[in-house]
Each structure stands twice: as C-alpha cells, then as structure tokens.
N, C-alpha and C positions, 0 to 999 in steps of 0.2 A: 811631645814639645810644637806647636804649634808653631811654624812660617808663615811670618808676613811680606808681603807686597802693598810696598805703596808704587802708583802711578800717580800723574799729576799732569795738568795742563789747565788752558781756559774751558777746551769745553763751551763755545758762545752756542753753537751751531748743532745739536747736535746730532749725527750720521753714521751710515754704517762703519763708517772708518775707528770712529770713535769708539761704537763696542767694540768691532774687534782688536782693537787697543786693551780696554779692557777686558775682553773674552779671553786673550791668551798670557797677559798678564794674573788676571786671577785665576788659569792654568796652576803656573807656578809655583802658587802657597794653598797657605790654608784657609786665610784673612784678606782680604785685599781692600786697604783700607787709600781713597781717593781723595787728595787736594789739590783743589779747587789755587788758582790764580787771585789770589786778591783785583780789585777797580784802581785796584792810588797805584801798582804793580802794572798792570800791564800798559807799554806802550800804542798800541791802534786803537779803535773804536767798536766795542762789539754792543750788538744789536739787544743780549742781555745783560742782565747787572747781574755782580754776584751770588746776590742774593736767589733768583732763581736759578743760578746755573747753578747751585746747594743744590735747591731743588730737585730740577733735573737729573742730578747724581743722586741723590737720592730713595730716588724712587726706580732707581735700575736695574734691578734685581741680581748681576753679577754684583751688586759693589753688595761688601758688607756696612764701610761706613763712610763716609764723604765727611768733609772740612773747608769751613777754609786756610789757608796758609797762610800762611804771617807777615800782619802786615811790616818787617822789618829783613827776615832774609828768610830762606832755606833750610839751615841749621838747625834754628829754634824748632822748627816742623819736625824734623825728621832725629831729632833728641824727643821727643813729642813723645814721637810714632814704633821708632827702637825698629824700622825696619830689618828683616833679613835679605829680602830682596826689592828695589829699586827700580824700578821697567823705564825705560824713554823712547815717547814717540820716533818715529821714519822720522819726524823733519826737524824733530829739537833741540837747538843750536848747543847741547852738552857737551862733552868728551868725555866719556865714560869712567877714562884714568882719576877724571878732577873729582869728580861724581862720588867716585869709589874711595876718593881721599876723603871727604869732606863725608860723606854717611859717619867711616871711619872712625872719626876725629867724635863725629855731636854723639852714636852709640859705644865707642871703647868695647867695637866688635868688631868681625870679620864682615862687612854688607859686599853683595853679590850684587851689577850692575849690568842689567841687559836688553837693548834696542828691538824694540817690538819691527819686525816688518808693516813695508805698510799694505795695506789693501787699495790696490792699482786704482784708479776714477772718483775717490771722496777725498773732497779738501772745501773746510769750511772756507776756506778766500774762493774758489772756482766758483764754490754756493756764494754770495755773495754774488759776483761778478754777473750771475745771469740773470 
C-alpha cells in the first residue's frame, strides 16, 4: 500500500532549509504531496504570488505533486489528499496533537504527524533582512 506524505507551507523564497524539509518529508513515504498556502491566507507580505510559488515547488524533483491549499481551511485539503503522514516544519506554529486530531477526523483513519528538525542557518525572514 502506497504511503502518502503531506507537507505544507508558504515556500516564498526557496532555500536549502525548504529543500531539507521536503527531502526529509519525502523519506517517510512513497508519495510526497506539497500544499502551498494561498495568498489570501498568508498574514505577511510575500515576494512571489501563489502561482509562482506553486510553479517553483512543482519543479522540484523531490515533490511528486504540489497544489494550492483551500481558500477556506486545511480540513478540506487534508480530506482530498487523504495522507498517511503529515509533516510540519520546525517553525510552523501548529500543535502536533491538534493536527493529528483534525487529520484523523478528516480522513477517518490514523494519521501520523511528524515535525521535521531544522536545518540551521536558513530562514526566509533572515534572507529578507539581508
């Protein structure tokens, strides 16, 4: 049975930290699906719009599928992808327990939630400040 891993994020200014997150996520299953945050759901200003960010992520070899998230909430996106594993970045302010509970309600099966450790030295915020 194919194991689907779902990773998500903004991915505005791609850097080695993003690649680390996606490579580590990919190692956990057979198929990596990346969900990009919609422009309408991002609180901070981004350099690239959602279509540009999607195009960049789709171009990465490690990514099997990339799509824009829901305009509403992540619940419907999780339901659509039906992942076995959801990965979180080290800097994503989501509770693993809450994500697991929401994902299992959306998919009606056990979903593992794994936080990927940081690759030190890389941050979109720090890059912008440079």
